[in-house]
C-alpha positions as CSV (number, residue, x, y, z in Angstrom):
1,M,0.3,30.2,6.7
2,K,-1.1,26.2,7.4
3,N,-0.7,25.9,11.1
4,Y,-1.1,22.5,10.5
5,K,-0.6,20.6,14.0
6,L,1.7,17.3,12.9
7,S,3.6,14.6,14.5
8,T,6.0,12.4,13.7
9,M,5.6,9.9,16.1
10,V,5.5,6.1,15.2
11,F,1.9,4.7,17.0
12,A,2.1,1.9,18.7
13,Y,-0.9,0.7,20.7
14,D,-1.1,2.3,24.0
15,S,0.0,6.0,21.7
16,F,-2.4,5.1,18.9
17,Y,-5.1,4.9,21.1
18,N,-4.2,8.1,23.4
19,E,-3.7,9.9,20.2
20,L,-7.5,8.7,18.9
21,S,-9.1,9.9,22.3
22,E,-6.9,13.2,22.2
23,I,-8.8,13.6,18.7
24,L,-12.6,13.0,19.6
25,Y,-12.2,14.6,22.8
26,H,-9.8,18.2,22.1
27,P,-11.7,21.0,23.6
28,N,-10.5,23.3,20.6
29,N,-12.1,20.9,18.0
30,K,-14.2,23.0,15.1
31,F,-16.1,20.4,13.8
32,C,-17.3,17.3,15.8
33,V,-15.7,13.7,15.6
34,T,-18.2,10.8,16.1
35,H,-16.6,7.0,17.2
36,H,-18.7,5.1,15.4
37,L,-19.0,1.1,16.3
38,P,-16.2,-0.9,15.0
39,I,-16.5,-2.2,11.2
40,G,-15.0,-5.2,13.0
41,K,-12.7,-7.0,14.0
42,S,-9.3,-8.7,13.2
43,T,-7.9,-12.5,13.6
44,C,-6.7,-12.2,16.7
45,G,-10.0,-9.7,17.7
46,F,-8.6,-6.1,17.5
47,P,-11.4,-3.9,16.6
48,L,-11.3,-2.3,13.3
49,E,-12.2,1.7,14.3
50,H,-14.5,3.8,12.6
51,Y,-14.6,7.8,12.9
52,S,-16.2,10.2,11.1
53,I,-16.7,13.8,10.6
54,G,-19.8,15.9,9.3
55,W,-23.0,14.8,8.4
56,G,-23.7,15.8,4.8
57,E,-24.9,13.3,2.1
58,N,-22.0,13.0,0.4
59,H,-19.8,10.1,1.7
60,I,-15.8,9.8,1.4
61,C,-13.6,7.3,3.1
62,Y,-9.7,7.3,4.2
63,M,-8.5,4.0,5.0
64,A,-4.8,3.3,5.9
65,G,-2.7,0.1,7.2
66,A,-3.8,-2.7,5.1
67,H,0.0,-3.8,4.9
68,G,1.5,-3.4,8.6
69,N,4.6,-1.6,8.0
70,E,3.1,1.2,5.4
71,I,2.6,3.3,9.1
72,I,3.1,6.6,7.6
73,G,-0.7,5.8,5.9
74,V,-2.0,5.7,9.6
75,S,-0.1,8.2,10.6
76,F,-2.0,10.4,8.0
77,V,-5.3,9.1,8.5
78,L,-4.6,10.6,12.2
79,Q,-3.1,14.0,11.2
80,M,-5.8,14.6,8.9
81,M,-8.8,13.5,11.6
82,K,-7.1,15.9,14.0
83,N,-6.4,19.0,11.6
84,L,-9.7,18.5,10.3
85,A,-11.4,18.8,13.1
86,L,-9.6,21.6,14.4
87,G,-10.6,23.2,11.2
88,R,-6.6,24.4,10.5
89,G,-5.2,25.4,7.3
90,E,-6.9,24.1,4.3
91,F,-9.7,22.9,6.5
92,A,-11.1,25.9,7.8
93,N,-13.0,25.8,4.7
94,F,-14.6,22.3,4.9
95,R,-18.6,22.4,4.7
96,P,-20.1,19.4,7.6
97,D,-23.2,20.4,6.1
98,L,-22.1,18.8,2.5
99,F,-20.0,16.0,3.3
100,T,-19.2,13.2,6.1
101,I,-15.9,12.3,6.3
102,H,-15.0,8.7,7.3
103,F,-11.6,7.3,8.9
104,L,-10.5,3.6,9.2
105,P,-7.3,4.4,10.6
106,C,-6.0,0.9,10.3
107,Q,-7.3,-2.0,8.8
108,N,-4.8,-4.3,9.7
109,P,-4.3,-3.6,13.2
110,E,-1.9,-6.9,13.8
111,G,0.5,-6.2,11.2
112,Y,0.7,-2.5,12.2
113,F,0.9,-3.2,15.7
114,T,3.5,-5.8,15.1
115,T,6.0,-3.7,13.1
116,T,5.1,-0.5,15.7
117,Y,6.1,-2.5,18.9
118,A,9.4,-4.4,17.1
119,L,10.2,-0.7,15.9
120,Q,9.6,0.8,20.0
121,S,11.4,-1.8,21.4
122,V,15.0,-0.5,19.9
123,M,14.2,3.3,19.4
124,K,12.7,3.8,22.6
125,D,15.2,4.9,24.6
126,M,16.4,7.9,21.8
127,S,16.1,11.1,22.0
128,I,13.9,13.2,19.4
129,L,17.1,14.2,17.2
130,E,18.5,10.8,17.6
131,R,15.0,9.1,16.3
132,K,15.1,11.6,13.3
133,Q,18.8,10.3,12.7
134,F,17.7,6.9,12.9
135,C,15.3,7.1,10.3
136,Y,17.7,9.1,7.8
137,D,20.1,6.7,8.0
138,Y,17.2,3.6,7.6
139,Y,16.5,5.7,4.6
140,S,19.7,6.2,3.2
141,I,20.9,2.2,3.5
142,Y,17.8,1.2,1.8
143,R,18.0,3.7,-0.9
144,E,21.6,2.4,-1.4
145,E,20.6,-1.3,-1.4
146,N,17.9,-0.7,-3.8
147,K,20.3,0.9,-5.9
148,E,22.6,-2.6,-6.0
149,I,19.3,-4.6,-6.9
150,Q,18.5,-2.1,-9.6
151,T,22.4,-2.8,-10.6
152,I,22.1,-6.3,-10.9
153,N,18.6,-6.5,-12.9
154,E,20.8,-4.3,-15.3
155,I,23.6,-6.7,-15.4
156,L,20.6,-9.3,-16.3
157,Q,19.2,-7.3,-18.8
158,I,22.6,-6.8,-20.5
159,C,23.3,-10.3,-20.9
160,C,19.6,-11.5,-21.8
161,G,20.1,-9.1,-25.0
162,C,17.5,-8.5,-27.0
163,K,14.4,-10.1,-25.1
164,E,10.9,-8.8,-25.0
165,E,10.0,-6.2,-22.2
166,V,7.6,-9.1,-20.5
167,A,10.1,-11.8,-21.1
168,L,12.8,-9.6,-19.6
169,K,10.4,-9.1,-16.7
170,E,9.8,-12.9,-16.0
171,T,13.5,-13.6,-15.8
172,I,14.7,-10.9,-13.7
173,R,11.3,-12.2,-11.1
174,S,12.8,-15.7,-11.7
175,F,16.6,-14.8,-10.8
176,W,15.2,-13.0,-7.5
177,D,13.2,-16.4,-6.4
178,F,16.3,-18.4,-7.8
179,S,18.8,-16.6,-5.3
180,Y,16.3,-17.1,-2.8
181,R,18.8,-17.0,0.8
182,K,21.8,-17.1,-1.2
183,E,24.7,-14.9,-1.2
184,I,25.1,-13.3,-4.5
185,D,28.0,-13.1,-7.0
186,A,28.9,-13.2,-10.5
187,E,29.4,-16.9,-10.4
188,E,25.4,-17.0,-9.4
189,I,24.3,-15.0,-12.1
190,L,26.4,-17.0,-14.6
191,S,25.0,-20.0,-12.9
192,F,21.0,-18.8,-12.9
193,L,21.4,-18.0,-16.8
194,E,23.0,-21.2,-18.0
195,N,19.2,-22.7,-16.7
196,Q,17.5,-20.0,-18.0
197,C,18.9,-19.6,-22.0
198,S,21.5,-21.2,-24.0
199,I,24.6,-18.6,-23.7
200,E,27.9,-19.1,-24.6
201,R,29.4,-19.3,-21.1
202,D,32.7,-17.6,-21.3
203,A,31.8,-14.7,-23.5
204,V,28.7,-14.1,-20.7
205,L,31.1,-15.3,-17.6
206,K,33.5,-12.3,-18.8
207,I,30.4,-9.6,-19.1
208,V,29.3,-11.2,-15.7
209,E,32.7,-10.6,-14.2
210,R,33.5,-7.2,-15.3
211,L,30.3,-5.8,-14.5
212,W,30.4,-7.0,-11.1
213,V,33.6,-5.8,-10.0
214,K,32.8,-2.6,-11.6
215,H,29.6,-2.0,-9.4
216,F,30.7,-4.3,-6.2
217,G,34.3,-5.1,-6.1
218,H,34.8,-8.5,-4.8
219,R,31.9,-8.6,-2.0
220,K,29.0,-11.1,-2.4
221,I,25.2,-9.3,-2.1
222,N,23.1,-10.7,1.0
223,T,19.6,-11.5,-0.3
224,F,18.1,-12.6,3.2
225,Q,19.5,-10.3,5.9
226,K,19.8,-6.2,4.4
227,K,21.9,-4.0,5.7
228,Y,18.9,-1.7,6.1
229,Q,17.9,-4.4,8.7
230,T,20.7,-4.3,10.8
231,P,19.1,-2.4,13.8
232,F,16.6,-4.9,14.3
233,W,18.6,-8.3,13.7
234,N,18.2,-9.0,17.8
235,L,14.4,-8.7,17.6
236,T,12.7,-11.5,19.7
237,F,8.8,-12.0,20.6
238,D,9.4,-10.1,23.6
239,C,8.8,-7.0,21.6
240,I,5.2,-7.7,22.1
241,P,3.6,-7.0,25.4
242,E,1.0,-9.7,26.6
243,I,-1.4,-6.7,27.5
244,D,-4.8,-8.3,27.0
245,E,-5.8,-11.8,25.2
246,K,-5.9,-10.0,22.0
247,H,-2.1,-9.5,22.1
248,K,-1.4,-13.2,23.7
249,M,-3.1,-14.7,20.5
250,L,-1.0,-12.5,18.4
251,K,2.1,-13.4,20.3
252,K,1.3,-17.1,19.7
253,K,0.2,-16.7,15.8
254,L,3.8,-14.7,15.5
255,Q,5.7,-17.8,16.6
256,K,3.9,-19.7,14.6
257,L,4.5,-17.9,11.0
258,Y,8.2,-17.9,12.2
259,S,8.7,-21.9,13.6
260,N,10.0,-22.6,10.1
261,K,12.5,-20.1,9.7
262,A,11.3,-19.2,6.2
263,F,11.8,-15.5,7.7
264,P,14.2,-13.9,10.0
265,M,13.3,-12.5,13.1
266,C,14.3,-8.9,12.0
267,T,11.0,-8.9,9.9
268,L,9.0,-8.2,12.6
269,A,10.0,-4.6,12.4
270,N,8.7,-4.9,9.0
271,F,5.6,-6.8,9.0
272,L,3.2,-7.0,5.9
273,A,0.5,-9.2,6.8
274,N,-2.0,-10.0,9.1
275,A,-1.2,-12.7,12.2
276,D,-2.5,-15.6,10.2
277,G,0.3,-14.0,7.3
278,V,-2.5,-13.2,4.9
279,N,-1.4,-10.1,2.7
280,L,-5.1,-7.7,2.9
281,N,-4.1,-6.1,-0.7
282,D,-3.5,-10.0,-2.0
283,N,-6.6,-11.2,-0.8
284,N,-8.7,-11.3,-3.4
285,P,-10.2,-14.2,-5.3
286,Y,-8.4,-13.0,-8.5
287,Y,-4.8,-12.7,-7.2
288,F,-5.4,-16.2,-5.4
289,K,-5.8,-17.7,-8.8
290,I,-2.7,-16.6,-10.2
291,L,-0.4,-17.4,-7.3
292,K,-1.7,-20.7,-7.0
293,E,-0.8,-21.3,-10.3
294,Q,2.2,-19.7,-10.2
295,R,3.0,-21.3,-6.9
296,K,2.0,-25.2,-8.7
297,K,4.7,-24.3,-11.0
298,K,7.6,-22.6,-9.4
299,G,7.1,-23.8,-5.6
300,I,8.7,-21.2,-4.1
301,L,7.5,-16.9,-5.0
302,C,9.7,-14.2,-3.4
303,A,8.6,-10.4,-3.3
304,N,9.9,-7.4,-4.1
305,P,14.1,-8.1,-3.9
306,M,14.3,-5.5,-0.8
307,Y,11.8,-8.2,0.8
308,N,13.6,-11.3,-0.7
309,Y,10.9,-13.4,1.6
310,P,8.6,-16.0,0.4
311,K,5.0,-14.6,-0.8
312,S,3.8,-17.9,-1.2
313,I,3.4,-18.9,2.2
314,P,1.9,-17.3,5.2
315,G,4.2,-15.3,6.9
316,P,5.3,-11.3,7.8
317,I,5.2,-10.8,3.5
318,G,1.8,-12.3,3.4
319,T,0.0,-14.7,1.1
320,A,-3.1,-14.4,-0.9
321,S,-5.0,-16.6,1.4
322,V,-5.0,-19.0,4.8
323,S,-4.8,-21.9,2.2
324,F,-4.3,-22.8,-1.2
325,S,-7.1,-25.3,-1.4
326,K,-9.9,-22.9,-1.2
327,F,-9.8,-19.0,-1.2
328,C,-11.2,-17.5,1.7
329,Y,-11.4,-13.5,2.8
330,A,-9.5,-12.1,5.6
331,P,-12.0,-11.2,8.0
332,E,-10.3,-7.6,8.2
333,N,-11.3,-7.4,3.7
334,K,-14.9,-9.0,4.8
335,A,-15.1,-6.5,7.0
336,L,-14.4,-3.6,4.6
337,L,-17.0,-5.2,1.9
338,S,-19.3,-4.7,4.3
339,F,-18.7,-1.6,5.3
340,L,-18.8,-0.6,1.8
341,E,-21.7,-2.1,0.9
342,C,-23.6,-0.3,3.9
343,L,-22.4,3.0,2.6
344,G,-24.1,1.9,-0.6
345,D,-25.1,5.0,-2.8
346,S,-24.0,7.6,-0.5
347,S,-20.3,6.8,-1.3
348,Y,-18.5,9.3,-3.2
349,A,-14.7,8.2,-3.1
350,F,-12.8,6.3,-1.2
351,F,-9.2,6.4,-0.6
352,H,-7.1,3.6,0.1
353,L,-3.9,4.5,1.5
354,H,-0.3,2.7,1.4
355,G,3.1,3.9,2.2
356,T,5.8,4.6,-0.6
357,G,5.9,5.5,-4.1
358,G,4.0,8.5,-4.9
359,Q,1.3,7.2,-7.1
360,L,-2.1,7.6,-7.7
361,Y,-4.2,4.4,-8.9
362,V,-6.5,5.9,-10.7
363,E,-8.4,4.1,-13.5
364,P,-10.8,1.0,-12.9
365,F,-10.2,-2.3,-14.7
366,Y,-13.0,-2.9,-17.4
367,E,-14.0,-6.1,-19.0
368,E,-14.0,-5.7,-22.9
369,N,-17.4,-5.6,-24.0
370,A,-18.7,-3.2,-25.8
371,Q,-22.2,-3.9,-25.4
372,K,-22.2,-4.3,-21.7
373,P,-23.7,-1.5,-19.4
374,R,-20.9,0.5,-18.2
375,D,-21.0,2.7,-15.1
376,F,-19.3,6.4,-16.1
377,S,-16.1,5.2,-13.3
378,F,-13.5,5.8,-15.9
379,Y,-14.5,9.7,-16.2
380,I,-15.4,10.2,-12.6
381,N,-12.1,8.7,-11.6
382,N,-10.3,11.0,-14.0
383,R,-11.6,14.1,-13.2
384,I,-11.5,13.6,-9.3
385,A,-7.5,12.1,-9.7
386,T,-6.6,15.7,-12.1
387,E,-7.8,17.7,-9.2
388,Y,-6.2,15.5,-6.6
389,L,-2.8,15.6,-8.5
390,K,-3.3,19.5,-8.9
391,G,-3.6,19.8,-5.1
392,I,-0.2,17.8,-4.8
393,K,1.6,19.6,-7.0
394,E,0.9,22.9,-5.6
395,I,2.5,21.9,-2.3
396,Y,5.5,20.9,-4.0
397,V,5.6,24.2,-6.2
398,E,5.2,26.2,-3.1
399,K,7.5,24.5,-0.5
400,T,10.2,23.3,-3.4
401,S,9.8,25.2,-6.5
402,K,9.2,21.8,-7.7
403,N,6.6,20.3,-10.0
404,E,6.2,16.9,-8.2
405,E,2.7,15.7,-8.5
406,Y,2.3,12.3,-8.1
407,F,2.7,9.6,-10.9
408,T,-0.9,8.2,-11.8
409,M,-0.6,4.0,-12.8
410,P,-2.1,3.6,-15.9
411,Y,-5.3,1.3,-17.1
412,P,-4.3,-2.3,-15.5
413,N,-4.6,-5.6,-17.5
414,R,-5.9,-8.0,-15.0
415,I,-6.6,-7.3,-11.5
416,T,-4.4,-8.4,-8.9
417,G,-4.6,-6.2,-5.8
418,F,-7.7,-5.9,-3.4
419,A,-7.5,-2.0,-4.5
420,D,-8.0,-3.5,-8.0
421,M,-11.0,-5.3,-7.5
422,L,-12.3,-2.6,-5.7
423,R,-12.1,-0.1,-8.7
424,S,-13.4,-2.5,-11.0
425,K,-16.7,-2.5,-8.7
426,Y,-17.4,1.1,-7.4
427,P,-16.7,4.8,-8.9
428,G,-14.8,6.8,-7.3
429,Q,-12.2,4.2,-5.9
430,F,-8.5,5.1,-5.0
431,L,-5.3,3.6,-4.1
432,V,-2.4,6.2,-3.2
433,E,1.0,5.5,-2.2
434,L,1.7,8.2,0.1
435,S,5.5,9.2,0.4
436,K,8.3,9.7,-2.7
437,A,10.8,8.3,0.2
438,G,11.1,4.8,-0.1
439,G,12.2,2.7,2.7
440,N,9.1,1.6,4.7
441,P,8.4,1.7,7.5
442,I,10.3,4.8,9.2
443,G,12.1,5.9,5.6
444,P,9.2,8.2,4.7
445,F,9.6,10.2,8.0
446,I,12.4,12.0,7.1
447,E,12.1,15.6,6.5
448,P,11.0,17.5,4.6
449,N,9.4,14.5,3.0
450,Y,7.1,13.7,6.2
451,T,5.8,16.9,6.2
452,L,5.2,17.6,2.3
453,T,3.1,14.2,2.2
454,M,0.7,15.3,5.2
455,E,0.4,19.0,3.7
456,A,0.0,17.9,-0.1
457,N,-2.4,15.0,0.7
458,F,-4.5,18.2,2.6
459,K,-4.2,20.2,0.0
460,A,-5.5,17.6,-2.4
461,F,-8.6,16.4,-0.4
462,M,-9.7,19.9,-0.1
463,K,-9.3,20.5,-4.2
464,I,-11.6,17.2,-4.8
465,L,-14.5,18.0,-2.9
466,D,-16.4,20.2,-5.3
467,V,-15.1,18.0,-8.3
468,I,-17.3,15.4,-6.1
469,L,-20.4,17.7,-5.9
470,E,-19.9,18.4,-9.4
471,V,-19.6,14.9,-11.0
472,K,-21.9,12.8,-8.5
473,H,-25.1,12.7,-10.7
474,L,-23.0,10.5,-13.4
475,Y,-22.6,7.8,-10.2
476,G,-25.8,6.4,-10.9
477,E,-26.0,6.3,-14.5
478,S,-24.6,3.7,-17.1
479,Y,-24.4,3.1,-21.2
480,V,-23.8,1.3,-23.8
481,L,-22.1,2.1,-26.9
482,Q,-24.1,2.1,-29.9
483,Y,-23.0,2.7,-33.3
484,N,-25.4,4.6,-36.0
485,K,-25.0,4.3,-40.0
486,R,-22.1,6.3,-40.4
487,G,-19.8,4.5,-37.6
488,E,-20.5,7.6,-34.8
489,V,-20.5,6.3,-31.5
490,V,-23.6,7.0,-29.2
491,Y,-23.8,6.7,-25.9
492,E,-27.2,5.2,-24.7
493,I,-28.2,5.7,-21.1
494,Q,-29.0,2.8,-19.7
495,S,-29.7,3.5,-15.7
496,R,-29.7,6.1,-13.3
497,R,-28.8,3.8,-10.4
498,R,-25.3,2.5,-9.4
499,M,-24.1,-0.7,-10.6
500,R,-23.3,-3.6,-8.1
501,K,-20.8,-6.1,-9.7
502,K,-19.9,-9.0,-8.3
503,D,-16.8,-10.9,-8.2
504,S,-16.6,-13.6,-10.8
505,C,-14.3,-15.8,-9.5
506,E,-16.6,-15.8,-6.1
């Protein structure tokens, strides 16, 4: 029996720090927990907390909360810290003399506390059973609305005929930008298609109307206020307490972001960005250039249709920088980059935890230049990922009798996310979408999903430790592809030091 100590609590400011204090000073800790100085501060001055367990020379880091609404990541880090310190389950065999495990519980406290304060204001008087039901109802409605969006996308696909896959995806993205703040029906789809391509109106109208009535009857789909957000429609800024100057500044910044009425107040309970309206995963020079060009071309750019709000202006979805005149790293990302540089060659794995999808982003981005020295990131990342996925699969087989390892995300054709950028710079970098159940922020808290997510990733962590010891010598090697006279590849070793790659866009 694993005998883990797990809690499904949604941690707001006070409970977050109470939990950290309990973990730090628990009398039954098998492994000592060290509280370090924060790695930096958020835009409002909230500390970016840093803890560690172990004293070994091989350093591994888990960081959550880059997106404030992906609260399961923060919960996972707290649960992992607690159970590792207590030496429970898989963690009983942890070797603190070999490994130092760093925990950055919440990179974006402003977005996280905005989300959790809003959730708390709605859920505070619920019993434990009522909270469980509330999370399940939220998840169920979210899932149904997601199916509606998929159906609309399928209608568009049918009407677009034999478009290439890339062009089709762009058409679908354009439709959701087109439908911003509208109620969709068959006529709206037809109006969009007429602007996109030459069509035979009468023929397409019959197809659209037939498919629409089949799936939705005669009702319209609201793209601005979703049914799954209904419990939060009456939120106000009063849900943010003015505990100290940090909180007062947070409330002031939020009021500024919402002053243009571009976002409904219910998004306080689903707040991705920091208080300046910057999405920390989008906050990198590569995606800044992409978004700047798209913004110039299209104007308003919307996020995922489940959050059909602008991502081209500062707000709860968040944009790539505080200004489009010049790229600027958010202080939270500056702090993270400095922290990774301080770890230097002692860092062997970094796990960037996100919320939903049950996916592992593995393969690093490479420039296509065979004559440039390359490190062994591709091999290292895939060796570690292989064992990580085995750990996930073992728990799902044990608990559900199903083979349900995470999906691995393939080699990217360009850098768009901050985590992509880290994988381009350092070996041993991973982004994990923790939950197989969708619906941030509280959809992942349904059972048995929550417990499976925790235990599977605990198992995965313990599986990779031996692999890191096995491949650690490769972190310092690089090679150049050489070809002999017969056209065979020869790997020429160039160095035994880590490659520190600069951002070409900086």
